[in-house]
N, C-alpha and C positions, 0 to 999 in steps of 0.2 A: 581403601576400597576404590576401585576404578570409577571415574566419573567423566562427564563430558561437559564442555562449555559451549553454550549457544549464545551468540551475540545478536541482538535485534535492535537495529537502529531505525527508528521512525522519523517523522518529520519534525518532531519537537523533543522527543526523548530518546536517548540511547541506553540500552540495557545490557547487562551481562548476567546470565543465568547458568548456574551449575546444577547439573542433573546427575543423579545416580543412573546407572545403566538400565535400571528397571523403569525409568521415567519419572521417578520421584524428584521434584525440585528440592535442592538443598539450600541454595542461597540465591538471592536476586538483588542487584544493585542498579540504581537508575541515576542518570544525570540529564538535566535539560540542556539543550543545545540552542544557541541563539539563532533566531530567524531574522534576517535583514530584508526589509522591503523598501529599498531606496527610491523606487519609482513605482507608479501604478503598474501592476501586473508582474513586477519583478519580485521573486521570492528566492532568497539566497541563504547560504551558510558558509562560514569559514571552515575550510577543510582541516586546517591544523587544530582549530578548536574542537571539531568533531572527534579527532583522534585523541586529544588530551582528555576530553570528557569520557570517552569510551575506555581509555586506559585507566582512568580513575575508577570507573564502574567495575572493571575487571579486578582491580586491586581490592576494592571493598568487598566484592563477592567472595573472593578468596578468604579474606579475613572473617567474613560472616559464616563461612562454611565450617570453620574450626577444623579444617583438614589441611594437610600439606598440599601445596600446589602440584607436587609430583603425582597426586592422585588423578589429575586431569590428563586423560590419555589423548584427547583430540579436541580440536576447536573448529567451529564453522560459524560463519556470519551470514545473516540475512539482513535486508534493509529495504527501504522504500525503493520501488523500481522506477524506471524512466528518470527524467532529469538527466543531469550530466556533471561529471567530476573529471576535470581535465588536468593532465600533467604536461609540463613542457618537455623539451627533448633531454633535459637534465633530470627528469623524473621528479620535478618539484611542482607543487600546486600552481596552476595557471589561473590565478584569480579565484574568486569565490565559486563554489558549486551552485548550479541552478537546480532548484528542487522540482519535484513533480507537481507542485502547486503553481509553478511559474507559467505565465501565459503571455509573455512578451512576444512570442512568435505567432500570436493569433492571426494577424493580418496575412502573414505568409501562408499559414495553413488554409485560411479562407480562400486565398487565390488558388492554391493547389486543389482544393476540393471542388472548385468550379471549373477545373480544367480536365483534359483527358488524363493527366497524371494520376488522378484519384483512382480510376479504374486500373491503370497500369500497376500502381503500387499495391492495390488490393490483390490483384492476380499474382504478382510476383512475391510479395512479402506476407500475404495473408492478413493484412490489416491496412486501414486507412491511416494516414499520418494524423497526429493530434498535437496539441500545443506544447506538451512537455516531452514529446518524443525526442530522442537524440537527433533524429533527422531534422526536425524543425529547429531545435536549438542551435545545431551546428550551422544550418542555413542562415539563421539570424546573426550568429557571430560573424560569419563570412561577410554578410551584407553590412553590418554595423560596426564591427570591430576587426577589420581585416588584419591588423598587426597581430592581434591576439590569435586569430585563426592560423596565421603563418607559423606561430610558435608551438602549435599543438604537437605533442609527441605521443601521448597515449590518451585514449578515450575510455573512461571507466564509469561504472555505476557506483552507488554509495557503498555497497558491501565489498566491491572490488577494491575501493580505496582502503577500507579497513583491513582487508586481506593483505594488501601491499604493505600497510603499516606494520602488520604482524610479522611478515616474512621477507619483505623486500622483493617479492616476485610479482610481476605484472601479469594479469590474466583475468578471465571471467569464466562463467559456466554456461551451459546450454540454454537455461531459461533466460538469463540476462542478455545473452548474445542476440536473441531473437526480437529485441524490442524495436528494431528498425531495419536491420541490414541483412537478414538471412532470407534465403529462398524457402518459401513455405513447404515446397515439395522435398527438397534435398536436406533441409534443416541446417545448411551450411551458409557461411557468408557468401554474398553475391555482389561482385563488383558492379553489376548492372543496377543494383538497388542504390548504391551510393551515387551513381551517375544520374539516376532519376531525380534525386534530390539536389543535384548540383554540387556535390561534395566529393566527387570521385577521387580527387587528388590526395585525400588523407586515408586511403584504404590501409596503408601500412600502420596507421595509428590504432586500428582496431586490435583489441587484446586477443591473445591465444585463448582457445576455448577448451575447457575440460568438463568432465562429468561433475555433477554437483557433489558427489561423494568421493571424488578422486583426491588423494593427498597431493597437494601442489607445492607445499613448502613447510618450513618449520620455524618456530618462534626464534627470533634472533636474540643475541646476547643483550643488545641495548633494550629491547622490549622486555626481556626477562627482568632486567634491573628496574625498569620503569613500572612494571605491573605486578611483579612477584610470581609470574608464570615461570615454569621451568624451561630453560633454554632447550631447544630441540623438540618441543611438543609439536605433534603433527597438526597441520592446518589443512582442511579440505576446501574445495572451491566454493562451497556454499550455494545459495540460490536466491532468486527473486522472492520478496516477502509474500506476494500473492500465493505462490505455490507453497512456501514454507508454512503459512498460516493454515491452509486447507490440509496440508500433510499433518501438521501437529494437532489439528482438531479432529482428525479421523475422517475428513471429508474428501480425501483425494482418491476418487474411484468413479468408475462408470455408474450412471444411474443416480448420482447425487450431485446437487449443486451446492458448492461451498460458498457461503455468504460471509464476507469479512466486513464488519461495520467498523472500520477504522477511519483514518483521515480520508481515505478513498472509499467510494462505494464499489466493493469488489465482489464479483459474482463469477464463479469459475466452474466449469465441468470438463472432465477428461474425455478424450476420444482416441480411437486407434486409427483414425484417418483424418487428414486435413479437411475441414469444412469451412468455407470462406463466406463471409457476409459483412456488409458494411457496419452492422450493429455490434460486432465483437471482434476481438483480436484473436487470431489463430496463431499461437506461438509454440515454441518447443516445450515439451514436457521434460521431466527429469530423464526418462529413458528414451533412447532412440526409437522412432516409429510410433511415438505417442505425442499428442498435442494437447496443450492447455488452451481452452476456449474461454476467453475472459471478456465479459461485458462490464465495463468500468467507467467511472467518472469521478472527479475530485469533489464529491458531494455527499459525504456521509457524516461521521461523528465529529469532524472538524467544526461543523456548524454548532453542535451542542457545546463543544469546548469553547468556541468563540462567545456564545451566549453567556456561559458561566464567567469567562474572563471579563467581559464587558459590562455585564449587568448583575453579577453576583459577587463582586469583589469583596464586599464586607462580610458576606457569608463564608466565602473561602477563607478569609483571615480568621474568622471565628472558629470555623471547623478545624483549621490547622492548629490554632491555639489550644483547642480542646482535644486534639489528637483524634479527630473524627474525619471521615471522608465527606467531602462536599456532596457526593452523590447520595450517601446515606442521609445526610441532613435534608436534602431536597426531596427525598423519596415520598414522604407523606403528601407533600404539596402536589407532586406529579400524579400520585395515585388518586387524589381527590379530583384532579382535573379530568382524568380518564373516566371517572364515574359520573360525570355530568355532561349534558349536551354542550356542544360548542360549534360555532361557525368558523372558528379561526383555522386558517391554513397557512402553511409556510413552504416556500420553495427554497431548498437548501443549496443555493447556488452562489455562496460567498466566494468560492475559489474555482468554480467551473461547473459544467452541467452536461447532460446528454444533448442539449440543444445548441451547443457551440460555446465558444469562449465569451461571447458578448452577453450571455444570460447573466442576470444578477439575482440576488436573494431578495425575497419580498414576503411580507405578511399580507394576507388578504382576509377579509371578513371580521376584522377586529372591531369591537364596540367598547364603549366606555365602561361597560360592566365586566369586561374580561380582566383577568389579573395575570401575574407572572406565571402561575401554574398553567393557565390556558395557553400561554405562549410557549412554555416548555413542552407541553403536549403537542402543539402544532409542529414544533421543531422536530421532535422525535417521530411523529407521524410522517412528516415530510421526508425524513431520512429513509423510513421504510418504503414510502411510495417511490422514491427514487430507485431504491434497490429493485422494486417490483418492475419498473420500466425495463431494467436489464434482464431480470429473470424471464419476463414475458418474451423478450427478444430471443434468449437462449432456448426457450421452449419450442420455438419454431424450427430449430435445427437439431435439437438433441432430446433424448428421452430421459426424464428424471421425474421422480415423484416424492422426493424428500429433500429437505434442506438441512445442512449442517452449519450452524451459526457460531461465529467467533467474533471477538472484539469486545471492547469495554462494555457496550450496552448489553451484552449477553449475560452479564452478572445480575441484571435486574429482571426478576421473573415477570413483572408486569409488562416490561418492554418486550421481552421474548414472546409472551402471549400475544401482544399486539402484532409482532412480526408474523406469527402464525396466522392470525386473523386476516392480516393484509394479504399474505401470499395465498391463503386458502390451501395450505399444505402443512403437513407435520414439520415442525422445526425442532431439531435436536441440538442440545448444547452439552458439552462435556466439561468435567472439572479440570480444565486445562487453562490456568490463568495466563500462561505464557506460550500460547500455541505456536507463534512464529519462531520463538527461540527453541522450542522443542522440535519443530520441524528441521531447524538447522542442526540441532544435536543429533537427530536421527541420521542425517547425512554424515556427520562426524563419526558416529558409531559404525555406519555401514562402510566408511572408508577404512576403518580399523579391522573390519571383519567381525565386529561384535554382533551386528545384525546382518542378515542375508542381503538386504537392500533397504533403501530409505523407507519403503512402505511397510517394513516388518516391525511395526510398533509392538514393543514387549508388553504393553499394558492390556488389560482386559477392558477395552473401550466401552463395552456394553454395561459394565458395572459402574462406570463413572459418568454415564450419560443420562440425561433426562429429556424426554420428548414432550413437546407441547402441541396439542391438537387444536385446529381452528374451531371456533364456536360459530355455528351457522348464522345466528342472528347478527353477531358482530361482523362476520365476514361480509354479509349482505350490506350492512351499513357502510363498511369500508369500501366496497365496490362503488357506491355512490360518491363517497368523498374522493376516492382515487380518480374516478372519471372527471369530476370537477377540477381536481388538481391538474390533470393533464389538459383539460380544455382551457384553463386559464393560462397555462404555459404556452399552448399553441397560439392563443390570442395575444400574448405578450411578445411573441417572437419578432414581429416587425418593429416593436417599440424598444426592445433592448438595445439595438445599436444607437438609437437616439439618446437613450439614457447614458450610454457609455461616452457619447460625444460631449456630454456636459463636463465630465472629468477631464477630457482632452482640452476643451476650451478653457477650463479653469487653469490648467497647467501652463497654457500659453499666455494667459493674461498677466 
């Protein structure tokens, strides 16, 4: 029976998911990928390790499917956007990849944002530069690692690296091409954009651009032997995971804001004209003549995962030993915390924020009577509050009255209800456990002609969706908490640089 393979590589886990062409997931396999943090604000991964782990996941998914690999008709990858994956002129990895959580270029971006360059880039590219954008990371490499900069042969994103590993073909798609260097009006590469950022000399290193659903290569013999895939299986260009997630969750449409509570706080709505503002990125959509408007920051569920890793290690071990999910184990504790008053607030800025790279995470309002459940509640509320900052920004430029939520937290009904209460809008979730991988698979199927286009989801989304409506009393309470959350952040803004200097001073001592 024909099937499709969607690869979804996040910042900590890479996954391979095989779907029937009706959208039913057949098999999923996951592998963790090591994150390296050799210095403050440096977040990296080994490119070869990423491919090895992804290949292992593909091989396991094929085994778990109990079907021949020849059933897989096409493959597409999606992965974390921004960051940078470099190849040298011999098409070999040029050092470790810099992930989208990397903020080493913070001082460069701060200088840009205080100069006329900010308005110039906003007008030309449809977005302000940010710390993990390819523009900022390339400028940092040029300034700090000039020998490495001179060796750059190809500038790729994460999913482009995986596509290259599968096919040996260098390239990208429309959504990924627009992360730094495209003209927002023409939607094509702009030499002037590279010049604005001081990296005009490497324009030839930008990869060729294809449609997300365009077949760009085929599985090579060596990859077939390594993974069990059939040699010659079609591979399409794939797409940025922000768009893949909203597509797979059924939220890729006008009048809807897609909220992806993953490592990043992702909030996206589609438009048929470019609309530019400092508070969002206006980037290429899948189709020509459409734009993805993304208001994002690296401040979502990564904070929850950090809390679990650092403060719930023994519970994680116990849950794994019992074959249980840590999330299920902690659910009663979290539910109890939501059902009692609490003054605890948390700013989820472990890896970045809407307030700039210098913002840091903090708990406020803690008392000796609070317990871990109260802290977990504060973390989850802080994540929702941060999403609301972005949704409020988008609402100034676009019309929408409903939210489509995806990401790990969408599996917990208590948390989804909290999101609806915080947003003051209906929030819909679908029974789509692997939304980004399914979004990639939709592109693979469209490339084959199985679907008319990537938006032609064969599922009856209405039958697999549940909508949560805001409760007026709780929404009113959350407006008070949200206003205080924002007021504290504004008050902290002049203090965050001083806090950051403590780490710099320590590293110099």
